[in-house]
N, C-alpha and C positions, 0 to 999 in steps of 0.2 A: 489092377489099375488103380485102386484106392491106395496102396503104400506107395505108388511110384507118385502119387499125386502129393501124399505127405512127403516125400521127400523132396519134392519140390516147392511146398509150402515152407519145409524147416530152412531150407535154404536160403530162401528168400526173404524169411526172419533174420535169418542169420545177416544177411548183406545188411538188411536194416538197423539191425543192432549194432554192427560192426562202424557205419555210417554214422550212425548218430556218437559215437564214443571216438571218432577218427578226425584228427586235427590234420589239415593241411599247413603244408609249409613250402613256399617258393623260393628256391635256392640260386642264387646267381652262378653261372658258370662259365668257362672261359674255356673254348678247345683251340688248342693250339694248332697253327697250318705250316709246316716245313717249307721253307722257300724254296724255289724252282732252280736257284743257281748257288752255287758253294763259293760266297763271298772269304772265308775266313784267310784268304792268303793275303787279302788287300787291308789296307790301313784308311785309304783315302779314295775318294770317288769324285770324278771330275765329270759332271754335264757339260759336253763341249758345245750342244749346240744342235739345231739339225735344217736338215732341206726343206723349207716348207713351201706348201701354194695354198692357191683357193681364193677366196674372199682377200681383199685388200684391207677390210675395215680392221684385221686384227694382224698383228705379227705374230704369227702363230710361233715362228722361232724362238722371237725375243720369250713371249708370254709362258710357253712350255719350256723353256731353259728358267726361267726364275721359279716358276710355280715346283717345280722337281727338285731345285735345289733347297727350297723352303723345308718341302715334305721332308726328305733325307736329314735335313739339320735336325729336325725334332722325333721323325720315327725310325732312325737308323742310327746304325753303333760305328758307322763310317764317317771320318771327318770329310766334310764337303770343301772344293776347293772353287777360293773364289778368283774368277779370273773374265777375262773378256770373252765375248760368245766367239766360237772359230768360224771364219769367215768360210764356211765348206762350198758354199754356191760357187765362188771364186776358185777356192781349191779343185774342186771336182772339175771346172771349165778348161781352167789351164792343163791337168793332166789331161783331161781330154783330147783336147788342142793340140799337145805336144805328140799323142798317140796318132791323131789322125793326119799330122806333119810327116810322122816317120812313117805312116802307112801309106802315104800320099793321097788320101781321099778325105774328103770334106762334105758334108752339106749345109748347102747355101741356105735351104729353107728353116733352119734350124735357129731358134731366140735364145739367149743366153739372158735374155731380161727374166727375172723372177717372177714377174707379173705374169711371164706364158705361162706359168705351171697352174693348170687349171683342172687337170683331171690326173688319177694316177700314172695313166701312160707318160703323161710329162715330165715326170719322175726318174724315169728309165735312164736317161742318159746322163745324169749327177750320179746314179745310184752305186758304181763302181770305186766310187771314194770309200766305200765302207770295207772293201776288201782290198785294200791299200796297204798292205801289212809295213813297209817301209815309213809312212807317213805316221800311222799310228803308234808304230815303235818309236818316231821320234817325240812325237807329242807325249810318249809315256816317258820318257826319259826327261823330257824338260820338266815336269810336274810328278817326277820320283815313284814314278812305277804305277797308276793309280788304275783303280776299276773305270772304264772310260764308257760313259752314256752318250750315245746320240743316236740318230735315224732322222726319219724322215715324220712329216704332219701335216696333212691334207684337212682343212678345215674350208668345207665349201657349202655355198646356198642349196637350199633343197625346196622342192614344192611339190604338194602331190593332192589331188583332188579324188572323190568318192563318197560313199557313203558312210556315215559315221555313226553307230549307236551313241547317245547320251541320256542323261537322265532328265526331266520336265516335271515341275511341280502342277498339279491340277485340283482344282476344287469340286466337291458336287454341288449340288443344290442345297444341302445344309451346312456348306463353309467346311468339309472335311477335307483337310489337305492329304494327298497322295503323289509319292512320286512313283511315275511310269517310262519307262526306255521307250525312248523315239529315235525312230532311225532317219537320218537329215543328210541330202548332200551338201557337203562343206569343201571348200577351198582352204588349205593350208599351207603352211610355209615354215621355215625352219632353217636347220643344217645339220649338217653330217660331219664327225670329226673323225679321222681314221688316220691313228700314230701308228707307226712301225718302230719298236725301241729296239736297237742296237746294243748287245752288251760286248765290250772289247776289252780284253787284257793288255792294261800299259805296259808289261814287262816284253809280249812278244809281238804284239800288236795285231794278234790273229782275234775274230768273233769267237765268242764265248756260247752267246746266246740271240736270240732274236722273237720277237712275240709281235705279232699284227692285232689291233683292236680296232673297234666299229661302234660308235654310239650315235647315235641320230634322236632330234627332236624338232617337235611340230607344233605349230602355234596358228590359232585361228586367222585367217587371213588379213583382219583388221585390226588385230593385234601388234603392235610396235615393239620389240624388244631387243634391245641394242645386240649387237654382234659377239661384244665383249662378255656381256651377261650368259649368254649361252654357251660359248666357248668355255667359260668356268664350271657351267652345270655341267655340261659332258665331262668335261676333266675330272669333277669331282666323283664322276662314275668309275674312272677308270684309276683313280689312284690307287686306290687298295688292291686291284689285279699288280699293278705295276710295282707297288712295295712288298707284295708276297714274292715277285721274284727275288728279291734281297734280303728278306730279313722277317724272321718270324713272326707272324699275325694271328691276332685272336680273335676268333668269333664268339662274340657274347651273346648269352642265353640262358634262360632258365629252366631248373628242374622240377618237378612238383614230386614233395615228399611226406609220405602218411606216417602218421605217428599215434 
């Protein structure tokens, strides 16, 4: 037993001596992430526009198109095409109307007003546009066969109430400060952002990849935050995932080295 204690004590002393003589260095590292989609065949990218709905306070179609083009200019090797946003709502409505006329059936209760798109189910009558190979092939021919980015964007108001835990400062009789968790009932409001990005081959008009995202933000009910500010805050969370679909991204971190 004595020998065992001696070995433990020796190991402990060795650790202390090593620690006393060791220097610690933090080395910045970058870990590459391979893209989900191989875009090596493309030199140009066209962010064509989106079918959008939700709140009328933000034009999610126009804002998303502008934002993605800006991000791709600085963080992608693809050349971004500057063009007018495609009127996808009109194109989808016209093509659907032609199909209904040929089929001899229409639904008089449906509205073609973009303001009528309030929920995900309201997008369904228009989503066939993304499978229209001939339409996207024509767009590709017009813009020299780029990678086309399109899809849907829902930006909707949201509210929630319930028990929320928050931190509260308290002081004892001696004036000493403490922070304690407090559970209170709160009403909160905010927004939900649900984009679906569709990547289309401009050479063939076929869909290469699609991906859905969802982000949510809530504020205290008495806090007034502009809808556009909330939109950009939510998009900031999504942009890295969007970019990782098209180009190599890097995760930055640090590694501790001993010397």
